[in-house]
GUVOPA-747186 format. One line per field, with one value per residue: x, y, z of N, C-alpha, C in turn. Coordinates in steps of 0.2 Angstrom, whole numbers, plus 5000, padded with zeros to 4 digits. Layout:
# residues N
n_X c(X, ...)
n_Y c(Y, ...)
n_Z c(Z, ...)
ca_X c(X, ...)
ca_Y c(Y, ...)
ca_Z c(Z, ...)
c_X c(X, ...)
c_Y c(Y, ...)
c_Z c(Z, ...)
# end
This chain:
# residues 257
n_X c(4852, 4867, 4873, 4887, 4894, 4905, 4917, 4918, 4932, 4938, 4932, 4936, 4949, 4950, 4946, 4956, 4967, 4963, 4963, 4976, 4982, 4976, 4981, 4994, 5002, 5013, 5019, 5011, 5021, 5028, 5019, 5002, 4995, 4999, 5012, 5021, 5033, 5039, 5038, 5045, 5058, 5060, 5061, 5074, 5083, 5094, 5091, 5085, 5075, 5059, 5042, 5036, 5024, 5010, 5001, 4985, 4981, 4974, 4972, 4972, 4973, 4983, 4994, 5004, 5008, 5023, 5029, 5040, 5051, 5067, 5080, 5090, 5095, 5098, 5112, 5112, 5099, 5087, 5079, 5065, 5064, 5055, 5047, 5040, 5028, 5035, 5048, 5055, 5064, 5062, 5068, 5064, 5068, 5067, 5059, 5064, 5054, 5055, 5052, 5049, 5043, 5035, 5047, 5056, 5066, 5060, 5064, 5058, 5054, 5048, 5040, 5033, 5025, 5021, 5011, 5008, 5001, 4983, 4975, 4986, 5001, 5014, 5031, 5040, 5054, 5064, 5079, 5095, 5110, 5118, 5112, 5098, 5081, 5068, 5058, 5041, 5023, 5013, 4997, 4987, 4971, 4958, 4952, 4939, 4930, 4919, 4917, 4924, 4935, 4936, 4944, 4938, 4941, 4936, 4939, 4955, 4962, 4970, 4976, 4983, 4988, 4986, 4974, 4970, 4981, 4978, 4966, 4969, 4978, 4970, 4961, 4970, 4973, 4961, 4957, 4966, 4967, 4962, 4958, 4961, 4963, 4955, 4957, 4946, 4949, 4955, 4967, 4977, 4977, 4983, 4989, 5002, 5010, 5023, 5026, 5014, 5011, 5021, 5017, 5004, 5009, 5017, 5006, 4999, 5008, 5006, 4998, 5002, 5014, 5009, 4995, 4986, 4984, 4970, 4971, 4962, 4959, 4957, 4950, 4958, 4971, 4975, 4978, 4989, 5003, 4999, 4986, 4980, 4972, 4978, 4981, 4985, 4999, 5011, 5016, 5004, 5006, 5003, 5000, 5008, 5018, 5013, 4999, 4995, 4990, 4977, 4971, 4974, 4966, 4953, 4940, 4938, 4925, 4922, 4931, 4937, 4940)
n_Y c(5184, 5178, 5162, 5151, 5135, 5125, 5113, 5101, 5098, 5110, 5119, 5116, 5117, 5131, 5136, 5131, 5137, 5151, 5151, 5149, 5161, 5171, 5167, 5169, 5159, 5146, 5145, 5134, 5122, 5118, 5109, 5106, 5098, 5102, 5099, 5097, 5109, 5108, 5094, 5089, 5093, 5087, 5074, 5074, 5074, 5066, 5052, 5042, 5027, 5029, 5034, 5024, 5011, 5002, 4988, 4981, 4964, 4948, 4942, 4950, 4948, 4940, 4943, 4955, 4967, 4975, 4990, 5000, 5013, 5017, 5029, 5025, 5010, 4996, 4988, 4976, 4966, 4973, 4971, 4967, 4969, 4961, 4964, 4956, 4958, 4952, 4955, 4947, 4945, 4944, 4942, 4946, 4944, 4956, 4958, 4964, 4976, 4985, 4998, 5007, 5023, 5038, 5043, 5040, 5029, 5019, 5013, 5001, 4991, 4977, 4967, 4953, 4950, 4936, 4924, 4931, 4934, 4935, 4950, 4956, 4966, 4973, 4979, 4985, 4987, 4994, 4986, 4988, 4985, 4985, 4996, 5003, 5007, 5018, 5011, 5005, 5004, 4989, 4983, 4969, 4964, 4956, 4939, 4939, 4949, 4956, 4968, 4984, 4998, 5009, 5021, 5030, 5037, 5049, 5053, 5059, 5066, 5080, 5096, 5102, 5097, 5101, 5102, 5089, 5084, 5091, 5085, 5071, 5073, 5078, 5067, 5057, 5062, 5062, 5049, 5039, 5025, 5018, 5003, 5001, 5010, 5017, 5023, 5029, 5026, 5036, 5042, 5050, 5064, 5062, 5047, 5044, 5054, 5057, 5067, 5070, 5058, 5058, 5069, 5064, 5053, 5060, 5066, 5055, 5051, 5053, 5042, 5030, 5022, 5015, 5011, 5000, 5001, 5000, 5000, 5007, 5006, 5019, 5028, 5038, 5034, 5028, 5036, 5044, 5055, 5063, 5063, 5051, 5035, 5021, 5004, 4999, 4992, 4998, 4999, 5001, 5013, 5014, 5002, 4985, 4974, 4961, 4963, 4970, 4963, 4960, 4973, 4981, 4978, 4981, 4993, 5006, 5005, 4992, 4986, 4974, 4973)
n_Z c(4827, 4823, 4827, 4832, 4832, 4842, 4845, 4858, 4862, 4857, 4865, 4878, 4877, 4875, 4887, 4896, 4890, 4892, 4906, 4910, 4905, 4913, 4925, 4924, 4920, 4915, 4898, 4886, 4879, 4863, 4855, 4848, 4857, 4870, 4876, 4890, 4896, 4908, 4911, 4900, 4903, 4915, 4911, 4906, 4916, 4927, 4938, 4951, 4954, 4946, 4945, 4953, 4956, 4962, 4956, 4953, 4955, 4949, 4961, 4974, 4987, 4990, 4982, 4973, 4960, 4956, 4949, 4940, 4933, 4926, 4923, 4914, 4905, 4916, 4921, 4928, 4933, 4944, 4960, 4971, 4988, 5001, 5016, 5030, 5044, 5055, 5052, 5044, 5028, 5011, 4994, 4978, 4961, 4948, 4932, 4915, 4906, 4895, 4883, 4868, 4864, 4857, 4852, 4862, 4873, 4885, 4901, 4909, 4923, 4932, 4945, 4952, 4967, 4976, 4985, 4997, 5013, 5017, 5023, 5029, 5034, 5025, 5020, 5007, 4996, 4982, 4976, 4970, 4963, 4975, 4981, 4989, 4989, 4997, 5010, 5007, 5009, 5009, 5009, 5011, 5007, 5016, 5013, 5011, 5001, 5001, 5007, 5003, 5000, 4988, 4977, 4964, 4949, 4937, 4919, 4917, 4907, 4900, 4895, 4904, 4919, 4932, 4939, 4940, 4948, 4960, 4963, 4965, 4976, 4986, 4987, 4992, 5004, 5011, 5011, 5015, 5017, 5007, 4998, 4984, 4969, 4954, 4938, 4926, 4912, 4898, 4903, 4899, 4887, 4875, 4870, 4865, 4869, 4879, 4888, 4894, 4900, 4910, 4917, 4922, 4930, 4939, 4946, 4952, 4962, 4976, 4979, 4972, 4976, 4987, 4986, 4977, 4959, 4948, 4932, 4917, 4900, 4889, 4875, 4871, 4875, 4864, 4854, 4842, 4840, 4830, 4830, 4825, 4826, 4834, 4835, 4851, 4850, 4855, 4871, 4885, 4896, 4909, 4914, 4918, 4908, 4908, 4909, 4898, 4887, 4889, 4892, 4881, 4870, 4872, 4873, 4885, 4890, 4889, 4896, 4908, 4925)
ca_X c(4859, 4871, 4877, 4892, 4895, 4912, 4918, 4920, 4939, 4940, 4929, 4940, 4956, 4950, 4945, 4962, 4971, 4962, 4965, 4983, 4984, 4974, 4985, 5001, 5005, 5018, 5016, 5012, 5027, 5030, 5014, 4995, 4992, 5001, 5017, 5023, 5040, 5041, 5039, 5050, 5064, 5061, 5063, 5081, 5087, 5096, 5088, 5084, 5069, 5054, 5035, 5034, 5017, 5008, 4996, 4981, 4982, 4968, 4971, 4975, 4974, 4989, 4999, 5004, 5014, 5027, 5031, 5044, 5055, 5074, 5083, 5094, 5095, 5102, 5117, 5110, 5092, 5085, 5074, 5061, 5064, 5048, 5048, 5034, 5027, 5040, 5054, 5058, 5064, 5063, 5069, 5061, 5071, 5062, 5061, 5064, 5049, 5056, 5048, 5050, 5037, 5036, 5054, 5060, 5066, 5057, 5067, 5053, 5055, 5042, 5041, 5026, 5025, 5015, 5012, 5007, 4995, 4978, 4974, 4992, 5004, 5021, 5034, 5044, 5059, 5068, 5086, 5099, 5118, 5120, 5108, 5091, 5076, 5064, 5052, 5035, 5019, 5008, 4992, 4983, 4964, 4956, 4950, 4932, 4930, 4912, 4917, 4931, 4935, 4940, 4944, 4936, 4942, 4934, 4944, 4960, 4965, 4970, 4982, 4986, 4986, 4986, 4968, 4971, 4985, 4975, 4961, 4973, 4981, 4964, 4959, 4975, 4973, 4955, 4956, 4973, 4967, 4958, 4961, 4964, 4960, 4953, 4956, 4942, 4951, 4957, 4971, 4980, 4974, 4986, 4993, 5009, 5014, 5027, 5026, 5008, 5011, 5025, 5012, 5000, 5013, 5018, 5000, 4997, 5013, 5004, 4994, 5004, 5018, 5006, 4989, 4987, 4980, 4967, 4970, 4957, 4961, 4952, 4951, 4963, 4977, 4976, 4980, 4996, 5004, 4995, 4979, 4977, 4971, 4982, 4980, 4991, 5005, 5015, 5013, 4999, 5011, 5001, 5000, 5014, 5018, 5008, 4992, 4993, 4987, 4970, 4969, 4975, 4962, 4946, 4939, 4937, 4918, 4921, 4937, 4935, 4945)
ca_Y c(5184, 5172, 5158, 5147, 5129, 5123, 5106, 5100, 5099, 5117, 5123, 5114, 5120, 5138, 5137, 5130, 5143, 5157, 5151, 5150, 5168, 5174, 5165, 5171, 5152, 5144, 5144, 5127, 5121, 5113, 5106, 5108, 5095, 5105, 5095, 5101, 5110, 5106, 5087, 5088, 5094, 5081, 5068, 5074, 5074, 5060, 5051, 5035, 5024, 5034, 5032, 5018, 5010, 4995, 4986, 4976, 4957, 4944, 4939, 4955, 4946, 4936, 4945, 4962, 4968, 4982, 4992, 5007, 5015, 5019, 5034, 5021, 5003, 4994, 4982, 4970, 4966, 4975, 4967, 4969, 4966, 4962, 4963, 4955, 4961, 4950, 4957, 4943, 4949, 4940, 4946, 4944, 4948, 4959, 4957, 4971, 4977, 4991, 4999, 5014, 5027, 5045, 5044, 5039, 5023, 5019, 5007, 4999, 4985, 4975, 4961, 4950, 4947, 4932, 4920, 4935, 4932, 4940, 4954, 4957, 4972, 4972, 4984, 4983, 4992, 4992, 4985, 4988, 4986, 4987, 5002, 5001, 5013, 5019, 5006, 5007, 4999, 4985, 4980, 4965, 4964, 4949, 4935, 4941, 4955, 4959, 4975, 4987, 5005, 5011, 5028, 5029, 5044, 5049, 5055, 5064, 5069, 5087, 5099, 5105, 5092, 5104, 5100, 5082, 5084, 5093, 5080, 5066, 5075, 5078, 5060, 5054, 5065, 5061, 5042, 5036, 5018, 5015, 4997, 5002, 5016, 5016, 5029, 5025, 5027, 5042, 5045, 5056, 5066, 5059, 5041, 5044, 5060, 5055, 5072, 5069, 5052, 5060, 5073, 5059, 5049, 5064, 5067, 5050, 5049, 5052, 5035, 5025, 5017, 5012, 5009, 4998, 5004, 4995, 5004, 5005, 5009, 5023, 5029, 5043, 5031, 5025, 5042, 5045, 5062, 5067, 5061, 5045, 5030, 5015, 4998, 5000, 4988, 5001, 4997, 5005, 5015, 5013, 4994, 4981, 4970, 4955, 4965, 4974, 4959, 4961, 4980, 4985, 4976, 4982, 4999, 5007, 5003, 4985, 4983, 4970, 4974)
ca_Z c(4829, 4821, 4832, 4830, 4837, 4843, 4847, 4865, 4863, 4856, 4870, 4884, 4876, 4876, 4894, 4899, 4888, 4896, 4913, 4910, 4904, 4919, 4931, 4922, 4921, 4910, 4891, 4884, 4875, 4858, 4851, 4849, 4863, 4876, 4879, 4896, 4896, 4915, 4911, 4896, 4907, 4920, 4907, 4904, 4922, 4930, 4944, 4953, 4951, 4945, 4943, 4956, 4957, 4963, 4951, 4956, 4952, 4950, 4968, 4978, 4994, 4990, 4977, 4971, 4955, 4957, 4942, 4940, 4928, 4927, 4918, 4909, 4906, 4921, 4919, 4932, 4935, 4950, 4963, 4977, 4995, 5004, 5023, 5034, 5051, 5060, 5050, 5039, 5022, 5005, 4988, 4971, 4955, 4943, 4925, 4912, 4902, 4892, 4877, 4865, 4861, 4857, 4851, 4868, 4876, 4892, 4904, 4914, 4927, 4936, 4949, 4955, 4973, 4977, 4992, 5002, 5017, 5017, 5029, 5032, 5032, 5023, 5017, 5001, 4993, 4977, 4978, 4963, 4963, 4981, 4983, 4991, 4990, 5004, 5011, 5005, 5012, 5005, 5014, 5008, 5010, 5018, 5007, 5010, 4998, 5001, 5009, 5002, 4999, 4982, 4974, 4957, 4946, 4930, 4914, 4919, 4901, 4900, 4892, 4910, 4924, 4939, 4943, 4941, 4953, 4966, 4965, 4968, 4983, 4991, 4989, 4996, 5011, 5014, 5011, 5015, 5018, 5002, 4996, 4977, 4965, 4947, 4933, 4921, 4905, 4896, 4908, 4896, 4882, 4869, 4872, 4863, 4872, 4885, 4894, 4897, 4904, 4916, 4921, 4925, 4935, 4945, 4950, 4956, 4966, 4983, 4979, 4968, 4979, 4993, 4985, 4970, 4954, 4943, 4926, 4912, 4894, 4886, 4868, 4871, 4875, 4857, 4849, 4840, 4841, 4825, 4832, 4822, 4831, 4833, 4840, 4855, 4851, 4859, 4878, 4889, 4900, 4916, 4916, 4916, 4902, 4909, 4909, 4892, 4882, 4890, 4892, 4875, 4865, 4874, 4875, 4892, 4891, 4889, 4900, 4915, 4930)
c_X c(4862, 4874, 4882, 4893, 4902, 4912, 4920, 4928, 4941, 4938, 4934, 4947, 4956, 4950, 4952, 4967, 4970, 4964, 4972, 4985, 4982, 4978, 4992, 5005, 5010, 5015, 5017, 5017, 5026, 5024, 5007, 4992, 4995, 5007, 5020, 5031, 5043, 5043, 5044, 5057, 5065, 5063, 5071, 5085, 5088, 5092, 5087, 5077, 5063, 5047, 5033, 5027, 5016, 5002, 4992, 4982, 4975, 4967, 4975, 4976, 4980, 4995, 4998, 5010, 5016, 5030, 5035, 5048, 5062, 5076, 5087, 5093, 5100, 5106, 5115, 5102, 5091, 5081, 5070, 5062, 5057, 5049, 5041, 5034, 5033, 5047, 5058, 5058, 5066, 5064, 5067, 5065, 5066, 5064, 5060, 5058, 5049, 5053, 5050, 5043, 5038, 5044, 5059, 5060, 5064, 5060, 5063, 5055, 5049, 5043, 5034, 5028, 5019, 5016, 5011, 5001, 4990, 4977, 4980, 4996, 5012, 5024, 5039, 5049, 5062, 5076, 5090, 5106, 5120, 5117, 5101, 5087, 5073, 5059, 5046, 5030, 5015, 5004, 4988, 4976, 4963, 4953, 4942, 4932, 4923, 4912, 4924, 4930, 4939, 4939, 4943, 4936, 4939, 4940, 4949, 4964, 4964, 4976, 4986, 4984, 4986, 4980, 4968, 4975, 4982, 4969, 4964, 4975, 4975, 4962, 4963, 4975, 4967, 4954, 4962, 4973, 4963, 4962, 4964, 4961, 4960, 4953, 4952, 4943, 4952, 4961, 4975, 4976, 4977, 4991, 5000, 5013, 5017, 5027, 5019, 5008, 5015, 5021, 5007, 5003, 5014, 5012, 4998, 5002, 5011, 5000, 4998, 5009, 5015, 4999, 4989, 4982, 4977, 4966, 4965, 4959, 4956, 4954, 4957, 4970, 4979, 4979, 4987, 4997, 5001, 4988, 4976, 4976, 4975, 4980, 4986, 4996, 5010, 5012, 5009, 5003, 5009, 5001, 5006, 5013, 5013, 5001, 4990, 4989, 4979, 4967, 4969, 4970, 4954, 4946, 4937, 4930, 4917, 4926, 4934, 4941, 4947)
c_Y c(5178, 5168, 5153, 5141, 5128, 5116, 5106, 5101, 5106, 5121, 5122, 5117, 5127, 5140, 5136, 5135, 5149, 5157, 5152, 5157, 5172, 5173, 5167, 5165, 5152, 5143, 5137, 5127, 5116, 5111, 5108, 5104, 5097, 5100, 5100, 5102, 5108, 5098, 5085, 5088, 5089, 5075, 5068, 5074, 5067, 5059, 5044, 5032, 5029, 5030, 5025, 5017, 5003, 4994, 4981, 4969, 4954, 4942, 4944, 4953, 4942, 4938, 4952, 4963, 4975, 4984, 4999, 5007, 5018, 5024, 5030, 5014, 5000, 4988, 4976, 4971, 4968, 4970, 4970, 4965, 4967, 4960, 4962, 4958, 4958, 4952, 4953, 4946, 4943, 4944, 4942, 4948, 4950, 4957, 4964, 4971, 4984, 4992, 5006, 5017, 5034, 5047, 5043, 5031, 5023, 5012, 5006, 4992, 4983, 4968, 4959, 4947, 4943, 4928, 4925, 4932, 4937, 4943, 4955, 4964, 4970, 4979, 4981, 4989, 4990, 4991, 4984, 4989, 4988, 4993, 5000, 5008, 5013, 5013, 5009, 5002, 4995, 4982, 4976, 4964, 4956, 4945, 4937, 4948, 4958, 4966, 4978, 4994, 5006, 5018, 5027, 5036, 5043, 5051, 5060, 5067, 5076, 5089, 5103, 5100, 5095, 5102, 5093, 5081, 5085, 5088, 5074, 5067, 5075, 5071, 5056, 5056, 5063, 5053, 5038, 5028, 5015, 5008, 4997, 5008, 5014, 5023, 5026, 5027, 5034, 5046, 5051, 5058, 5063, 5053, 5041, 5050, 5058, 5060, 5072, 5063, 5054, 5064, 5069, 5055, 5053, 5065, 5062, 5048, 5049, 5045, 5029, 5020, 5013, 5009, 5007, 5001, 4999, 5000, 5002, 5009, 5013, 5024, 5034, 5040, 5028, 5030, 5042, 5053, 5066, 5065, 5056, 5040, 5024, 5010, 4998, 4994, 4991, 5001, 5003, 5007, 5014, 5006, 4991, 4977, 4964, 4957, 4968, 4970, 4960, 4968, 4983, 4983, 4977, 4990, 5000, 5005, 4996, 4982, 4980, 4971, 4968)
c_Z c(4826, 4826, 4828, 4835, 4837, 4846, 4855, 4866, 4862, 4862, 4877, 4883, 4877, 4883, 4897, 4897, 4892, 4903, 4914, 4909, 4910, 4925, 4930, 4922, 4915, 4903, 4889, 4879, 4869, 4853, 4853, 4855, 4869, 4879, 4884, 4896, 4903, 4914, 4906, 4899, 4912, 4917, 4906, 4910, 4924, 4936, 4946, 4950, 4951, 4944, 4946, 4958, 4959, 4959, 4954, 4952, 4952, 4957, 4972, 4985, 4995, 4986, 4975, 4965, 4956, 4951, 4943, 4934, 4930, 4922, 4913, 4910, 4911, 4919, 4922, 4933, 4942, 4954, 4968, 4983, 4998, 5012, 5027, 5041, 5056, 5058, 5046, 5032, 5016, 4999, 4982, 4966, 4950, 4936, 4921, 4907, 4898, 4885, 4874, 4863, 4862, 4856, 4857, 4870, 4883, 4895, 4910, 4917, 4931, 4940, 4952, 4962, 4975, 4983, 4998, 5007, 5017, 5023, 5032, 5030, 5030, 5021, 5012, 4999, 4987, 4979, 4971, 4964, 4969, 4984, 4985, 4992, 4997, 5004, 5010, 5008, 5007, 5011, 5010, 5011, 5012, 5012, 5006, 5007, 4997, 5003, 5007, 5000, 4993, 4980, 4967, 4954, 4939, 4925, 4918, 4914, 4902, 4896, 4898, 4916, 4931, 4942, 4945, 4947, 4960, 4968, 4968, 4975, 4988, 4992, 4993, 5003, 5015, 5015, 5010, 5015, 5013, 4999, 4989, 4974, 4958, 4944, 4927, 4914, 4903, 4901, 4906, 4890, 4875, 4872, 4870, 4866, 4878, 4890, 4897, 4902, 4911, 4920, 4925, 4931, 4941, 4949, 4954, 4961, 4974, 4984, 4977, 4972, 4984, 4992, 4978, 4965, 4949, 4936, 4921, 4906, 4891, 4879, 4867, 4871, 4869, 4852, 4848, 4841, 4835, 4825, 4827, 4827, 4829, 4838, 4844, 4856, 4855, 4866, 4881, 4895, 4908, 4919, 4914, 4910, 4903, 4909, 4903, 4887, 4883, 4889, 4885, 4869, 4867, 4875, 4882, 4894, 4892, 4894, 4907, 4919, 4934)
# end
């Protein structure tokens, strides 16, 4: 009997396509890498701050970086209000870190909160042009990091991020007090596909505002829409500008957190 070999990518794509048909799911829209019609539409809708996340710094006990995106370029720089346990509030002005990719302008803002006290509880919120977002939690670890709890996720790349969403939701429910989480490279299947990034951000929403992310760059983040490899001069979307210089020039197997 004659046998035929298929690539891993073709096999996985076939499984995903068959599952979608059996479930009566939505048809993948637009291109061969499964650009999501749902997330394409979400990018067209107006809204407030989006994809809010905390990013690990080199000194997590005393600092935290907050990153988010807006639907349009803001006329005035937004800020972050930080409230300590005693109710004292300080404000840090954000910087703009916008970029263009996949034919779209991404209006991104970030703020570094430093001078935090180890082993302390804070809340923070975005403030912009007289408006304020919801308060979110920040918990700093103690200076002694010999013991910590981390959520470590493997590749999340896919042409359907439903399973990734369920995985994150379950982890967030079971381990709400994790100190940080890691996604070990290949966050998306195609690094230039903005709809896949939005699907990834939507999935990590239960974790991202309150638990810091330590992002790792994988080879799939370097792919263009026509599956060429590029040196990511285009920003790595999960990380802020300040960390891209280190992340973009190392493969995930070499990246140091």
